[in-house]
N, CA, C and O atoms as a GROMACS GRO file, in nm:
protein
  488
    1MET      N    1  -5.078  -6.709   0.754
    1MET     CA    2  -5.088  -6.639   0.664
    1MET      C    3  -5.122  -6.496   0.687
    1MET      O    4  -5.080  -6.434   0.589
    2MET      N    5  -5.189  -6.401   0.786
    2MET     CA    6  -5.294  -6.336   0.734
    2MET      C    7  -5.120  -6.276   0.783
    2MET      O    8  -5.075  -6.222   0.682
    3ASP      N    9  -5.076  -6.273   0.832
    3ASP     CA   10  -4.991  -6.159   0.883
    3ASP      C   11  -4.849  -6.157   0.812
    3ASP      O   12  -4.750  -6.099   0.857
    4ARG      N   13  -4.858  -6.235   0.684
    4ARG     CA   14  -4.768  -6.193   0.514
    4ARG      C   15  -4.855  -6.088   0.499
    4ARG      O   16  -4.784  -6.004   0.444
    5GLN      N   17  -4.947  -6.048   0.512
    5GLN     CA   18  -4.942  -5.979   0.453
    5GLN      C   19  -4.910  -5.823   0.481
    5GLN      O   20  -4.906  -5.731   0.399
    6PHE      N   21  -4.904  -5.822   0.526
    6PHE     CA   22  -4.810  -5.690   0.666
    6PHE      C   23  -4.590  -5.660   0.673
    6PHE      O   24  -4.508  -5.752   0.674
    7ILE      N   25  -4.574  -5.584   0.674
    7ILE     CA   26  -4.479  -5.553   0.634
    7ILE      C   27  -4.492  -5.567   0.839
    7ILE      O   28  -4.598  -5.531   0.891
    8GLU      N   29  -4.378  -5.619   0.927
    8GLU     CA   30  -4.384  -5.544   1.119
    8GLU      C   31  -4.214  -5.448   1.092
    8GLU      O   32  -4.102  -5.440   1.042
    9VAL      N   33  -4.306  -5.401   1.166
    9VAL     CA   34  -4.173  -5.362   1.209
    9VAL      C   35  -4.213  -5.290   1.343
    9VAL      O   36  -4.324  -5.236   1.340
   10ARG      N   37  -4.152  -5.283   1.445
   10ARG     CA   38  -4.155  -5.368   1.616
   10ARG      C   39  -4.006  -5.234   1.712
   10ARG      O   40  -3.884  -5.235   1.694
   11GLY      N   41  -4.080  -5.154   1.794
   11GLY     CA   42  -3.913  -5.084   1.793
   11GLY      C   43  -3.809  -5.008   1.772
   11GLY      O   44  -3.692  -4.996   1.805
   12ALA      N   45  -3.952  -4.920   1.652
   12ALA     CA   46  -3.786  -4.871   1.517
   12ALA      C   47  -3.767  -4.687   1.653
   12ALA      O   48  -3.852  -4.615   1.704
   13ARG      N   49  -3.612  -4.688   1.658
   13ARG     CA   50  -3.511  -4.556   1.775
   13ARG      C   51  -3.398  -4.520   1.584
   13ARG      O   52  -3.277  -4.541   1.573
   14GLU      N   53  -3.466  -4.478   1.500
   14GLU     CA   54  -3.325  -4.471   1.449
   14GLU      C   55  -3.436  -4.339   1.421
   14GLU      O   56  -3.551  -4.312   1.387
   15ASN      N   57  -3.279  -4.271   1.472
   15ASN     CA   58  -3.304  -4.061   1.518
   15ASN      C   59  -3.420  -4.030   1.574
   15ASN      O   60  -3.394  -3.989   1.687
   16ASN      N   61  -3.492  -4.028   1.561
   16ASN     CA   62  -3.607  -3.940   1.602
   16ASN      C   63  -3.709  -4.013   1.664
   16ASN      O   64  -3.801  -3.958   1.723
   17LEU      N   65  -3.697  -4.145   1.652
   17LEU     CA   66  -3.784  -4.226   1.628
   17LEU      C   67  -3.830  -4.273   1.762
   17LEU      O   68  -3.810  -4.387   1.718
   18LYS      N   69  -3.885  -4.300   1.918
   18LYS     CA   70  -3.906  -4.375   2.044
   18LYS      C   71  -3.984  -4.490   2.039
   18LYS      O   72  -4.094  -4.512   2.088
   19ASP      N   73  -3.890  -4.581   1.956
   19ASP     CA   74  -3.935  -4.737   1.987
   19ASP      C   75  -4.053  -4.773   1.947
   19ASP      O   76  -4.131  -4.848   2.006
   20ILE      N   77  -4.077  -4.699   1.805
   20ILE     CA   78  -4.224  -4.750   1.673
   20ILE      C   79  -4.241  -4.894   1.679
   20ILE      O   80  -4.160  -4.955   1.748
   21SER      N   81  -4.330  -4.960   1.620
   21SER     CA   82  -4.443  -5.101   1.682
   21SER      C   83  -4.586  -5.036   1.528
   21SER      O   84  -4.681  -4.977   1.581
   22LEU      N   85  -4.597  -5.044   1.384
   22LEU     CA   86  -4.644  -5.074   1.354
   22LEU      C   87  -4.656  -5.168   1.211
   22LEU      O   88  -4.559  -5.198   1.141
   23ASN      N   89  -4.785  -5.203   1.186
   23ASN     CA   90  -4.753  -5.238   1.076
   23ASN      C   91  -4.862  -5.226   0.927
   23ASN      O   92  -4.980  -5.212   0.897
   24ILE      N   93  -4.729  -5.242   0.865
   24ILE     CA   94  -4.739  -5.108   0.708
   24ILE      C   95  -4.842  -5.250   0.592
   24ILE      O   96  -4.812  -5.369   0.584
   25PRO      N   97  -4.940  -5.190   0.534
   25PRO     CA   98  -4.980  -5.320   0.439
   25PRO      C   99  -4.894  -5.325   0.333
   25PRO      O  100  -4.857  -5.220   0.281
   26LYS      N  101  -4.833  -5.497   0.269
   26LYS     CA  102  -4.836  -5.546   0.149
   26LYS      C  103  -4.914  -5.504   0.031
   26LYS      O  104  -5.036  -5.496   0.044
   27GLN      N  105  -4.847  -5.472  -0.108
   27GLN     CA  106  -4.935  -5.469  -0.251
   27GLN      C  107  -5.065  -5.266  -0.233
   27GLN      O  108  -5.138  -5.198  -0.305
   28LYS      N  109  -5.016  -5.266  -0.103
   28LYS     CA  110  -5.014  -5.140  -0.154
   28LYS      C  111  -4.974  -5.045  -0.136
   28LYS      O  112  -4.886  -5.042  -0.050
   29ILE      N  113  -5.011  -4.920  -0.197
   29ILE     CA  114  -4.927  -4.740  -0.141
   29ILE      C  115  -5.004  -4.746  -0.048
   29ILE      O  116  -5.118  -4.782  -0.018
   30THR      N  117  -4.837  -4.667   0.024
   30THR     CA  118  -4.867  -4.711   0.160
   30THR      C  119  -4.756  -4.481   0.187
   30THR      O  120  -4.636  -4.466   0.163
   31VAL      N  121  -4.841  -4.372   0.231
   31VAL     CA  122  -4.751  -4.273   0.253
   31VAL      C  123  -4.779  -4.171   0.388
   31VAL      O  124  -4.875  -4.113   0.437
   32PHE      N  125  -4.620  -4.189   0.418
   32PHE     CA  126  -4.652  -4.093   0.506
   32PHE      C  127  -4.594  -4.010   0.525
   32PHE      O  128  -4.476  -3.982   0.502
   33THR      N  129  -4.718  -3.936   0.594
   33THR     CA  130  -4.726  -3.773   0.556
   33THR      C  131  -4.669  -3.695   0.675
   33THR      O  132  -4.597  -3.787   0.713
   34GLY      N  133  -4.636  -3.567   0.793
   34GLY     CA  134  -4.690  -3.560   0.875
   34GLY      C  135  -4.542  -3.446   0.855
   34GLY      O  136  -4.447  -3.431   0.778
   35VAL      N  137  -4.629  -3.348   1.044
   35VAL     CA  138  -4.483  -3.256   0.990
   35VAL      C  139  -4.322  -3.260   0.978
   35VAL      O  140  -4.271  -3.371   0.971
   36SER      N  141  -4.256  -3.169   0.976
   36SER     CA  142  -4.112  -3.142   0.991
   36SER      C  143  -4.076  -3.222   1.113
   36SER      O  144  -4.125  -3.176   1.216
   37GLY      N  145  -4.002  -3.331   1.130
   37GLY     CA  146  -3.979  -3.338   1.231
   37GLY      C  147  -4.014  -3.468   1.285
   37GLY      O  148  -3.954  -3.499   1.388
   38SER      N  149  -4.106  -3.557   1.237
   38SER     CA  150  -4.216  -3.620   1.280
   38SER      C  151  -4.159  -3.748   1.313
   38SER      O  152  -4.215  -3.828   1.388
   39GLY      N  153  -3.970  -3.781   1.222
   39GLY     CA  154  -3.956  -3.968   1.180
   39GLY      C  155  -4.024  -4.024   1.032
   39GLY      O  156  -4.038  -4.138   0.989
   40LYS      N  157  -4.042  -3.950   1.001
   40LYS     CA  158  -4.154  -3.992   0.836
   40LYS      C  159  -4.030  -4.056   0.724
   40LYS      O  160  -4.058  -4.130   0.630
   41SER      N  161  -3.892  -4.006   0.758
   41SER     CA  162  -3.803  -4.042   0.640
   41SER      C  163  -3.653  -4.087   0.738
   41SER      O  164  -3.549  -4.138   0.696
   42SER      N  165  -3.697  -4.038   0.904
   42SER     CA  166  -3.595  -4.194   0.965
   42SER      C  167  -3.657  -4.297   0.953
   42SER      O  168  -3.566  -4.364   0.903
   43LEU      N  169  -3.788  -4.402   0.962
   43LEU     CA  170  -3.939  -4.432   1.020
   43LEU      C  171  -3.871  -4.596   0.807
   43LEU      O  172  -3.853  -4.717   0.791
   44VAL      N  173  -3.866  -4.477   0.727
   44VAL     CA  174  -3.881  -4.523   0.548
   44VAL      C  175  -3.726  -4.538   0.530
   44VAL      O  176  -3.667  -4.646   0.532
   45PHE      N  177  -3.659  -4.394   0.509
   45PHE     CA  178  -3.507  -4.401   0.473
   45PHE      C  179  -3.471  -4.442   0.568
   45PHE      O  180  -3.574  -4.499   0.604
   46ASP      N  181  -3.362  -4.469   0.684
   46ASP     CA  182  -3.358  -4.485   0.745
   46ASP      C  183  -3.385  -4.613   0.770
   46ASP      O  184  -3.294  -4.690   0.741
   47THR      N  185  -3.476  -4.656   0.812
   47THR     CA  186  -3.514  -4.800   0.956
   47THR      C  187  -3.544  -4.987   0.795
   47THR      O  188  -3.506  -5.103   0.783
   48ILE      N  189  -3.627  -4.889   0.724
   48ILE     CA  190  -3.734  -5.013   0.579
   48ILE      C  191  -3.613  -5.034   0.462
   48ILE      O  192  -3.559  -5.131   0.409
   49ALA      N  193  -3.604  -4.902   0.455
   49ALA     CA  194  -3.490  -4.868   0.338
   49ALA      C  195  -3.380  -4.887   0.365
   49ALA      O  196  -3.315  -4.847   0.269
   50ALA      N  197  -3.311  -4.926   0.445
   50ALA     CA  198  -3.172  -4.928   0.470
   50ALA      C  199  -3.158  -5.140   0.501
   50ALA      O  200  -3.097  -5.238   0.459
   51GLU      N  201  -3.288  -5.089   0.628
   51GLU     CA  202  -3.235  -5.254   0.573
   51GLU      C  203  -3.330  -5.380   0.503
   51GLU      O  204  -3.328  -5.491   0.555
   52ALA      N  205  -3.398  -5.356   0.403
   52ALA     CA  206  -3.403  -5.350   0.285
   52ALA      C  207  -3.305  -5.386   0.177
   52ALA      O  208  -3.312  -5.484   0.104
   53GLN      N  209  -3.187  -5.266   0.176
   53GLN     CA  210  -3.130  -5.328   0.078
   53GLN      C  211  -3.004  -5.398   0.144
   53GLN      O  212  -2.915  -5.467   0.095
   54ARG      N  213  -3.028  -5.359   0.263
   54ARG     CA  214  -2.881  -5.428   0.372
   54ARG      C  215  -2.972  -5.615   0.344
   54ARG      O  216  -2.895  -5.702   0.386
   55GLN      N  217  -3.044  -5.649   0.313
   55GLN     CA  218  -3.093  -5.786   0.290
   55GLN      C  219  -3.108  -5.788   0.208
   55GLN      O  220  -3.155  -5.900   0.189
   56LEU      N  221  -3.100  -5.703   0.055
   56LEU     CA  222  -3.064  -5.743  -0.067
   56LEU      C  223  -2.961  -5.772  -0.118
   56LEU      O  224  -2.936  -5.847  -0.211
   57ASN      N  225  -2.861  -5.673  -0.019
   57ASN     CA  226  -2.688  -5.672  -0.078
   57ASN      C  227  -2.660  -5.821   0.034
   57ASN      O  228  -2.540  -5.828   0.060
   58GLU      N  229  -2.717  -5.901   0.082
   58GLU     CA  230  -2.665  -6.018   0.079
   58GLU      C  231  -2.692  -6.143   0.076
   58GLU      O  232  -2.671  -6.241   0.147
   59THR      N  233  -2.772  -6.108  -0.076
   59THR     CA  234  -2.802  -6.215  -0.143
   59THR      C  235  -2.646  -6.226  -0.233
   59THR      O  236  -2.660  -6.299  -0.331
   60PHE      N  237  -2.520  -6.175  -0.221
   60PHE     CA  238  -2.548  -6.170  -0.313
   60PHE      C  239  -2.368  -6.201  -0.309
   60PHE      O  240  -2.329  -6.086  -0.290
   61THR      N  241  -2.257  -6.277  -0.314
   61THR     CA  242  -2.125  -6.309  -0.297
   61THR      C  243  -2.032  -6.235  -0.239
   61THR      O  244  -2.046  -6.113  -0.243
   62ALA      N  245  -1.933  -6.285  -0.182
   62ALA     CA  246  -1.878  -6.150  -0.110
   62ALA      C  247  -1.822  -6.079  -0.224
   62ALA      O  248  -1.778  -5.966  -0.203
   63PHE      N  249  -1.818  -6.130  -0.348
   63PHE     CA  250  -1.702  -6.055  -0.438
   63PHE      C  251  -1.786  -5.938  -0.506
   63PHE      O  252  -1.737  -5.842  -0.567
   64VAL      N  253  -1.901  -5.959  -0.489
   64VAL     CA  254  -1.988  -5.868  -0.544
   64VAL      C  255  -2.023  -5.706  -0.470
   64VAL      O  256  -2.017  -5.586  -0.499
   65GLN      N  257  -2.068  -5.813  -0.338
   65GLN     CA  258  -2.015  -5.751  -0.229
   65GLN      C  259  -1.976  -5.634  -0.171
   65GLN      O  260  -2.054  -5.549  -0.127
   66GLY      N  261  -1.833  -5.626  -0.170
   66GLY     CA  262  -1.727  -5.513  -0.207
   66GLY      C  263  -1.781  -5.407  -0.252
   66GLY      O  264  -1.781  -5.304  -0.185
   67PHE      N  265  -1.846  -5.417  -0.392
   67PHE     CA  266  -1.874  -5.349  -0.496
   67PHE      C  267  -2.061  -5.251  -0.469
   67PHE      O  268  -2.148  -5.213  -0.547
   68LEU      N  269  -2.047  -5.246  -0.343
   68LEU     CA  270  -2.204  -5.229  -0.335
   68LEU      C  271  -2.202  -5.184  -0.180
   68LEU      O  272  -2.160  -5.219  -0.070
   69PRO      N  273  -2.280  -5.077  -0.248
   69PRO     CA  274  -2.278  -4.979  -0.050
   69PRO      C  275  -2.339  -5.029   0.045
   69PRO      O  276  -2.424  -5.118   0.039
   70HIS      N  277  -2.287  -4.957   0.167
   70HIS     CA  278  -2.270  -5.034   0.282
   70HIS      C  279  -2.411  -4.996   0.331
   70HIS      O  280  -2.500  -4.933   0.272
   71TYR      N  281  -2.409  -5.053   0.460
   71TYR     CA  282  -2.580  -5.032   0.486
   71TYR      C  283  -2.532  -5.075   0.661
   71TYR      O  284  -2.450  -5.167   0.672
   72GLY      N  285  -2.588  -5.002   0.801
   72GLY     CA  286  -2.541  -5.078   0.870
   72GLY      C  287  -2.624  -5.102   0.913
   72GLY      O  288  -2.716  -5.070   0.838
   73GLN      N  289  -2.687  -5.184   1.078
   73GLN     CA  290  -2.772  -5.197   1.059
   73GLN      C  291  -2.886  -5.162   1.128
   73GLN      O  292  -2.896  -5.245   1.219
   74ALA      N  293  -3.005  -5.060   1.136
   74ALA     CA  294  -3.086  -5.031   1.145
   74ALA      C  295  -3.110  -5.014   1.311
   74ALA      O  296  -3.114  -5.133   1.343
   75ASP      N  297  -3.124  -4.958   1.406
   75ASP     CA  298  -3.213  -4.964   1.476
   75ASP      C  299  -3.331  -4.979   1.546
   75ASP      O  300  -3.396  -4.919   1.632
   76VAL      N  301  -3.336  -5.108   1.459
   76VAL     CA  302  -3.536  -5.101   1.560
   76VAL      C  303  -3.455  -5.320   1.543
   76VAL      O  304  -3.371  -5.387   1.483
   77ASP      N  305  -3.594  -5.333   1.674
   77ASP     CA  306  -3.634  -5.452   1.746
   77ASP      C  307  -3.574  -5.594   1.616
   77ASP      O  308  -3.492  -5.686   1.605
   78ARG      N  309  -3.697  -5.515   1.532
   78ARG     CA  310  -3.698  -5.612   1.462
   78ARG      C  311  -3.811  -5.590   1.317
   78ARG      O  312  -3.926  -5.546   1.325
   79ILE      N  313  -3.740  -5.638   1.185
   79ILE     CA  314  -3.836  -5.586   1.068
   79ILE      C  315  -3.882  -5.698   0.989
   79ILE      O  316  -3.787  -5.751   0.930
   80GLU      N  317  -3.996  -5.754   0.967
   80GLU     CA  318  -3.995  -5.923   0.983
   80GLU      C  319  -4.101  -5.934   0.792
   80GLU      O  320  -4.094  -5.815   0.759
   81HIS      N  321  -4.138  -5.968   0.737
   81HIS     CA  322  -4.206  -6.007   0.636
   81HIS      C  323  -4.202  -5.955   0.486
   81HIS      O  324  -4.270  -5.976   0.386
   82LEU      N  325  -4.073  -5.866   0.521
   82LEU     CA  326  -4.009  -5.736   0.427
   82LEU      C  327  -3.916  -5.820   0.332
   82LEU      O  328  -3.822  -5.894   0.364
   83ASN      N  329  -3.974  -5.785   0.186
   83ASN     CA  330  -3.947  -5.751   0.098
   83ASN      C  331  -3.910  -5.663  -0.014
   83ASN      O  332  -3.993  -5.573  -0.002
   84ALA      N  333  -3.838  -5.634  -0.116
   84ALA     CA  334  -3.802  -5.475  -0.198
   84ALA      C  335  -3.892  -5.367  -0.253
   84ALA      O  336  -3.920  -5.319  -0.363
   85PRO      N  337  -3.921  -5.353  -0.141
   85PRO     CA  338  -3.974  -5.283  -0.155
   85PRO      C  339  -3.951  -5.123  -0.256
   85PRO      O  340  -3.833  -5.110  -0.289
   86ILE      N  341  -4.061  -4.981  -0.316
   86ILE     CA  342  -4.059  -4.900  -0.375
   86ILE      C  343  -4.072  -4.857  -0.271
   86ILE      O  344  -4.133  -4.895  -0.171
   87ILE      N  345  -3.952  -4.690  -0.320
   87ILE     CA  346  -3.972  -4.629  -0.172
   87ILE      C  347  -3.928  -4.465  -0.293
   87ILE      O  348  -3.845  -4.470  -0.384
   88ILE      N  349  -3.991  -4.368  -0.264
   88ILE     CA  350  -4.010  -4.262  -0.400
   88ILE      C  351  -4.021  -4.139  -0.214
   88ILE      O  352  -4.090  -4.165  -0.115
   89ASN      N  353  -3.908  -3.993  -0.239
   89ASN     CA  354  -3.968  -3.910  -0.156
   89ASN      C  355  -4.067  -3.771  -0.307
   89ASN      O  356  -4.062  -3.711  -0.415
   90LEU      N  357  -4.133  -3.802  -0.199
   90LEU     CA  358  -4.218  -3.684  -0.283
   90LEU      C  359  -4.207  -3.540  -0.263
   90LEU      O  360  -4.275  -3.457  -0.322
   91GLY      N  361  -4.105  -3.513  -0.163
   91GLY     CA  362  -4.084  -3.343  -0.151
   91GLY      C  363  -4.002  -3.320  -0.280
   91GLY      O  364  -3.976  -3.395  -0.374
   92PRO      N  365  -3.972  -3.199  -0.254
   92PRO     CA  366  -3.872  -3.084  -0.316
   92PRO      C  367  -3.799  -3.096  -0.355
   92PRO      O  368  -3.746  -3.168  -0.271
   93GLU      N  369  -3.691  -3.080  -0.471
   93GLU     CA  370  -3.513  -3.085  -0.426
   93GLU      C  371  -3.554  -2.949  -0.310
   93GLU      O  372  -3.641  -2.862  -0.313
   94GLY      N  373  -3.421  -2.990  -0.191
   94GLY     CA  374  -3.360  -2.924  -0.135
   94GLY      C  375  -3.411  -2.887   0.102
   94GLY      O  376  -3.368  -2.822   0.197
   95GLY      N  377  -3.542  -3.006   0.060
   95GLY     CA  378  -3.619  -3.001   0.112
   95GLY      C  379  -3.711  -2.950   0.146
   95GLY      O  380  -3.688  -2.829   0.157
   96SER      N  381  -3.916  -3.001   0.197
   96SER     CA  382  -3.967  -2.911   0.252
   96SER      C  383  -4.070  -3.046   0.272
   96SER      O  384  -4.066  -3.168   0.253
   97ALA      N  385  -4.137  -2.971   0.308
   97ALA     CA  386  -4.280  -3.030   0.335
   97ALA      C  387  -4.373  -3.104   0.221
   97ALA      O  388  -4.435  -3.046   0.131
   98GLY      N  389  -4.366  -3.229   0.243
   98GLY     CA  390  -4.347  -3.298   0.120
   98GLY      C  391  -4.408  -3.480   0.198
   98GLY      O  392  -4.496  -3.466   0.283
   99GLY      N  393  -4.375  -3.597   0.176
   99GLY     CA  394  -4.388  -3.712   0.164
   99GLY      C  395  -4.330  -3.859   0.189
   99GLY      O  396  -4.212  -3.827   0.191
  100GLU      N  397  -4.330  -3.899   0.195
  100GLU     CA  398  -4.246  -4.092   0.194
  100GLU      C  399  -4.364  -4.106   0.155
  100GLU      O  400  -4.476  -4.087   0.202
  101VAL      N  401  -4.287  -4.169  -0.013
  101VAL     CA  402  -4.380  -4.344  -0.029
  101VAL      C  403  -4.380  -4.536  -0.014
  101VAL      O  404  -4.386  -4.623  -0.100
  102LEU      N  405  -4.376  -4.539   0.063
  102LEU     CA  406  -4.401  -4.688   0.042
  102LEU      C  407  -4.480  -4.843  -0.018
  102LEU      O  408  -4.564  -4.906   0.046
  103PHE      N  409  -4.426  -4.882  -0.154
  103PHE     CA  410  -4.487  -4.920  -0.194
  103PHE      C  411  -4.410  -5.097  -0.206
  103PHE      O  412  -4.288  -5.109  -0.218
  104GLU      N  413  -4.513  -5.231  -0.197
  104GLU     CA  414  -4.444  -5.295  -0.195
  104GLU      C  415  -4.523  -5.403  -0.242
  104GLU      O  416  -4.610  -5.445  -0.165
  105GLY      N  417  -4.503  -5.476  -0.398
  105GLY     CA  418  -4.615  -5.590  -0.490
  105GLY      C  419  -4.439  -5.630  -0.526
  105GLY      O  420  -4.323  -5.636  -0.488
  106PRO      N  421  -4.592  -5.658  -0.690
  106PRO     CA  422  -4.491  -5.746  -0.739
  106PRO      C  423  -4.403  -5.668  -0.906
  106PRO      O  424  -4.306  -5.742  -0.925
  107PRO      N  425  -4.404  -5.623  -0.952
  107PRO     CA  426  -4.362  -5.555  -1.080
  107PRO      C  427  -4.460  -5.454  -1.147
  107PRO      O  428  -4.466  -5.332  -1.159
  108GLN      N  429  -4.546  -5.575  -1.191
  108GLN     CA  430  -4.676  -5.465  -1.302
  108GLN      C  431  -4.747  -5.388  -1.197
  108GLN      O  432  -4.785  -5.280  -1.241
  109GLU      N  433  -4.777  -5.408  -1.073
  109GLU     CA  434  -4.790  -5.340  -1.001
  109GLU      C  435  -4.753  -5.285  -0.996
  109GLU      O  436  -4.838  -5.199  -1.018
  110LEU      N  437  -4.592  -5.194  -0.966
  110LEU     CA  438  -4.496  -5.147  -0.962
  110LEU      C  439  -4.616  -5.044  -1.071
  110LEU      O  440  -4.715  -4.977  -1.040
  111LYS      N  441  -4.562  -5.067  -1.179
  111LYS     CA  442  -4.632  -4.968  -1.316
  111LYS      C  443  -4.682  -4.923  -1.298
  111LYS      O  444  -4.663  -4.801  -1.304
  112ASN      N  445  -4.786  -4.972  -1.261
  112ASN     CA  446  -4.950  -4.933  -1.194
  112ASN      C  447  -4.940  -4.832  -1.125
  112ASN      O  448  -4.970  -4.725  -1.177
  113CYS      N  449  -4.892  -4.836  -0.981
  113CYS     CA  450  -4.820  -4.721  -0.898
  113CYS      C  451  -4.736  -4.655  -1.017
  113CYS      O  452  -4.819  -4.659  -1.108
  114LYS      N  453  -4.672  -4.623  -1.046
  114LYS     CA  454  -4.590  -4.522  -1.088
  114LYS      C  455  -4.666  -4.438  -1.199
  114LYS      O  456  -4.755  -4.369  -1.148
  115ARG      N  457  -4.660  -4.431  -1.276
  115ARG     CA  458  -4.811  -4.457  -1.327
  115ARG      C  459  -4.855  -4.283  -1.263
  115ARG      O  460  -4.826  -4.165  -1.283
  116CYS      N  461  -4.948  -4.375  -1.171
  116CYS     CA  462  -5.098  -4.298  -1.102
  116CYS      C  463  -4.954  -4.208  -1.032
  116CYS      O  464  -4.954  -4.099  -1.089
  117ILE      N  465  -4.865  -4.213  -0.956
  117ILE     CA  466  -4.799  -4.104  -0.897
  117ILE      C  467  -4.745  -4.007  -1.057
  117ILE      O  468  -4.742  -3.884  -1.056
  118THR      N  469  -4.717  -4.069  -1.150
  118THR     CA  470  -4.606  -3.927  -1.217
  118THR      C  471  -4.767  -3.887  -1.239
  118THR      O  472  -4.771  -3.766  -1.217
  119ALA      N  473  -4.893  -3.930  -1.270
  119ALA     CA  474  -4.988  -3.796  -1.367
  119ALA      C  475  -5.032  -3.723  -1.243
  119ALA      O  476  -5.093  -3.616  -1.247
  120ARG      N  477  -4.996  -3.787  -1.129
  120ARG     CA  478  -5.055  -3.678  -1.021
  120ARG      C  479  -4.950  -3.642  -0.940
  120ARG      O  480  -4.966  -3.657  -0.819
  121PHE      N  481  -4.835  -3.592  -0.986
  121PHE     CA  482  -4.784  -3.555  -0.893
  121PHE      C  483  -4.639  -3.486  -0.988
  121PHE      O  484  -4.542  -3.429  -0.936
  122ILE      N  485  -4.658  -3.510  -1.115
  122ILE     CA  486  -4.595  -3.416  -1.264
  122ILE      C  487  -4.593  -3.360  -1.350
  122ILE      O  488  -4.486  -3.332  -1.403
   0.00000   0.00000   0.00000
């Protein structure tokens, strides 16, 4: 059961990612920072968020899926133990140095997470 404490990403190649593999702790706030073009958004939005949304959309009936946005398959070998993450872009409008926050956990913990983030950044 130890492996289920992490979201496992293996072989991510979306946009400028070069076959990246990593474990992201679950039930924690994880912040991705780095210089422009380092792959933060590609990993968080184009890989993890896209796969989470695609998996969520598959739980609905075909009729409902017709009304949902369609997401393609992320260019990744595999993503395992992915629940519904909450993803926040901390960059200012128009794009500049910022970061992405990934949170995966129960709803009550999300409320605490939101409180911490809004107290710090707003």
